[in-house]
N, C-alpha and C positions, 0 to 999 in steps of 0.2 A: 806415810801414805794412808789415806782413809780406806777403810775395808770396801766401801761401795763408792765409786766416783762416777757421776753421770754429767756429761758435757753435751748441750745442745741436741738432746734426743728428740727425734721426730720420728712419728709414724703416720703415714697418709695412705688412706684406701681409696681406690678408684671404684666408684659404685655407678651402676647403670640406673637411669632415671626413666622409667617407663611412662609413657603418656596413658590416661585412662581409655578404658574400653576396648573394643575389637579393633576399631581403627588405630589406636595406639599400639596393640599387639603386632598388626600387620606392618606398620610403619617401622617398628623395631627390628623386624627382619630385614630391612633394606639399610637403615640408618640408625645408629643408636646414639643416645645422648648420654654422656658420662659426667660425672661431678667428682672432683677430688675432695675428700673429707679428711680432715686432720684430727685422728684421735689423740695424738700427743704432738706437741709443738714447742720445740726449743726448751725441753725440761733440762734443767741443771741442779744437781744437789749432791752433798756428799753424806755419808754415814760412817761414823766411828765404830770400832769394834766394841761390842757389848751394849750399844745404843738400842732402845726400844722406841721405834718411830711411829707415829700414826700418820697414815697417807689417807687424808680426807678429801672429799668431794662428792657432789650430787651424782645421781646416775647418768652415765655417759661422759663423765669428766675426764677419762683417760686413766684411770687407776689400775685396773685390770690389765689394760694393755701395756702400761709401763712394767707392771710385775712380770708380765709374760716375756717382754723383751729382756729383762734382767735374768729371767730363768732360761733364756735362750730358745723359747718356743716360737718367738717372732723375730724377724730380722727388721732393724729399723730402717727407714728411708734415708735418714741421715743421723749425725752425731756419733757421739763415742760413749761407750760405758765399760768400766772395769769392776769386776766383783772379785775379791780375793786376789787381785792381780791377773785374772782372766777376762777375756772378752766373751761374753755369756753365749753369743749366737755362734760361736766357733765349736761350742759344744765339746769342749776337750774333756777327756776322761777324769783328769785331776780335778776339774771344777765341779763335775756332775755328782762327784762323791762327797763334795763339801757343802752342798746347799740343799733345801727342800722347798718344794712349793706346794701349798695346800690351798686349793679352791673350795670354798664352803658349799658350792653347788655342784661340784663334781666328785665323783667316787673314784677312788683307787683301790679298793678293797674288792676282791671277788666276790659277787652278789650272793652265790649259792655255796660258798665254802664257809667253814668256820673262821673267824678272824685270825687265830693261831695259824692257820695254813698260809694265810696271805703274808703274815709276818715272816714265816719260815722262808716263803719264796722271796721276799725282799732280802732277806738274810743271805740267801744263796747268790742273788744278784750281785749284792755288795761285797761279797766275799767275807762276810763277818766270821769271826771266831765263834764257835758254838758256845763255849763258856761266856764269853762277853755278850753274845747275843742273848742267852737265857738271863744274865744278870741285868742287862739293860731293859728287857721285856718285863721282868718281874718288878723293877723298879718304876717303871712308867706305868704299868697296869695297877699298882699299888697305889700310886699318887693320884691317878684318875679314877680309882674305884670300879674298875671293870675286870678285875682278875677272874671272878666267877663267870664271865660272859664271854671268855676267849674260845669256848668250844662250841658256841652258838652260831648259826649260820648268819651271815651279816644281814640278810633280809628280814630276819626275825628280831634283830635289834631295834629298840627305840632309836629316835634320831639322835638323841643325846649321847646314847651308848656307842652309836655308829660314828658320831663326830669325834669322840674321845679315842676310838679305835683308829681313826683316820690320823689322828695327832700321833699316835703311838707309831703307825706305819711311816709317817714323815721323820720321825726322830730316832728310829732304830739305829741308823747309821751314824748318829751324833752330828749332825751338820753344824757348821760354823755360823751359816747363814740361813735364816728361815723367813720365806715369804709367805705370809698369811693372808688370803682374800676372803673376808667375811667368814671367820671361823666359828661364829656364834649365831649366824642366821638361822631363824626358826626354832632355836632351843628355848626351852622354858627358863624361867629365871634361876632355878636352882642348877641346872646344867651350865647356864651362862656364868655363873658365880664360881662354879667347879673348874671350869675351863681357864677363866681369867685368873684364878689363884694359882693353877698349875703353871700357866705360861709365865707369871711373875716369877715363881719359884724357880723354874727352869732357867729363866733370863739370869737371875741372882747367882745360881749355882754353876751354870755352865758358861755363862758370858756369852751365850748365843746372841748374835746380832738380828734383831727381828724388825721386819717392816710389815706393818699391819693395816689392812684397810677394814673399815667397819662402819655400818650406819648406826650401831648402838653407841651412844655416847658415853654410857657406862664403861665400855671397854676402853675408850680413848682417856677417860678421865682417871681411871684406876691403873692404867698400864703404861701411859705414854706421857713422859716429860716434854718432849718435843713432838710438833706436828708440822706436816708439810700439807698445804691445802692446795688443791688443783681444780681447775674448772675450764671446760672447753679446751682441754689439753695442755693449758699452760699454768705455770705455778704463780700464784700471786701472794702467798704467805709461806714463810719458812722460819720457825722459831718456836720458843716454849710456850707450852700451852698457857702459862699464866700471862704471857705477852698478848695472847689473843684476847683474853678477857681485858687487859688494860687498854688495847687498840680499838676493840670493836664493842666493848661494854661500858658506855660512858655513865652509867647510872647503877644505883643500888636499889633494892626494896627495903622498905621501912614499914614495919607492922607494930602498931601501937594499940594498947587496950587502955580505956579511959575509966576514970572513976565518975560515971554519969555518961551523958551523950556525947558524941563525937561531933566536930565540927560539921557545919552544913556543906553541901556540895561547892557552893560557890567559895566560901573560904578554903576549903581543903584544896581547892584546884590552885591556888596561889603557891602552895608549898611543892607541888609536883603532879604527875599524873595519877589520877585516882584509880586504883586497880579494883579495891574492894572497900565497902563501907557498910557497916551495920551499926545499930545504936551505940555499942560500946566499943566498937573497934575501927581501925582506918588502916588500910594497906596503900602505901603510896609508892610510886617510882620517881625517885629524886636524883638529879645529876650529882655526880661523885663530889664536886666541888661545892655543893649546896648542903650535904648530908648533916655536917655539924651545926651550921646555922639553923637549919630547919628544925633539927632535933631541940636546940636550945629555945628557939621560939615557941615550940609545942610544949616543952616542959614548963615554959614562963606562963602560958595562957591557960593550961589545962591540967587537970589532975590526971597525970599519966601513972597507970599502975605498972605497966610492964611495956618493954621496947624490944624490937628484935630487927637487927640490920643484917641483911644477907645479900650475897652476890647474886646476880641474875643467873638462873640454871644454864651451864654450859651448852645443853641443848638449844635454848633460846639464842644464845650468843652465835654458834655455828649456823644456825637457820638465817641469821642476819648477815653473816658473812656471805653465805651462798647468795642470798638476795642480792647483795650489793655487787657480787662477782656478775 
């Protein structure tokens, strides 16, 4: 049995549609017009133990709503889900002790208290052994580089330090399942890198099953072998990250340096889409099945000093996926 099983999960919200102006407000007192909006619609997927899965989609796609249902914060309109054998929205104590939800835009630490005191409170709530708690806290704070900041009030920490402490709070009870919603949002590149390296190592050592949403493609590229892409509440891709490239990136980028002038605009266009052209260089976007013939033709006709063939950046691929959706 998979660690996370989701079948036909649906969440619909009934929203009030107000007509504009004072007349609309008065009309709303007598008769209201409502609309049913599906935040999540018939979503199904499974996640195996130890998997690190990227959950992708544009804003409003239904990612956070799905995570909140799997964490038991929202009750679905229809469908089924089991995590660790539990139905999440039944909120059984055995389940709550084995998962953690971290929302990048929400704080769980007490704002005016030192981070250590929030950790101690969490330890009491989960009934952690004091020796085990200290060992885990020392290990996590050392890995994230915040050991010297545990006595500082949370409101005085930088955004990066605060997010690292939020991660520690989520992992103190050593959950088997971790739901992460934009854990690196707003962080500088150094802090993002530290958080990514920590999550990768934690997943490797603890075999924690992680479901991650992020708009930073570096997070997905470096952490997730598999991605689930959702838009308008519906999943339309579930597979390996490499398969996304194969399915949606039907071309490669070729950069050439010439011994002399590059081909003119008209001649360049016959090999592919011209992305950049200078007197000595040429960058082309070429269909995958045309890469070898194009390279051979260019070598035969021009004095090519250097050539570089690369995949389209994953950020561009995911952007195309969203546009097609």
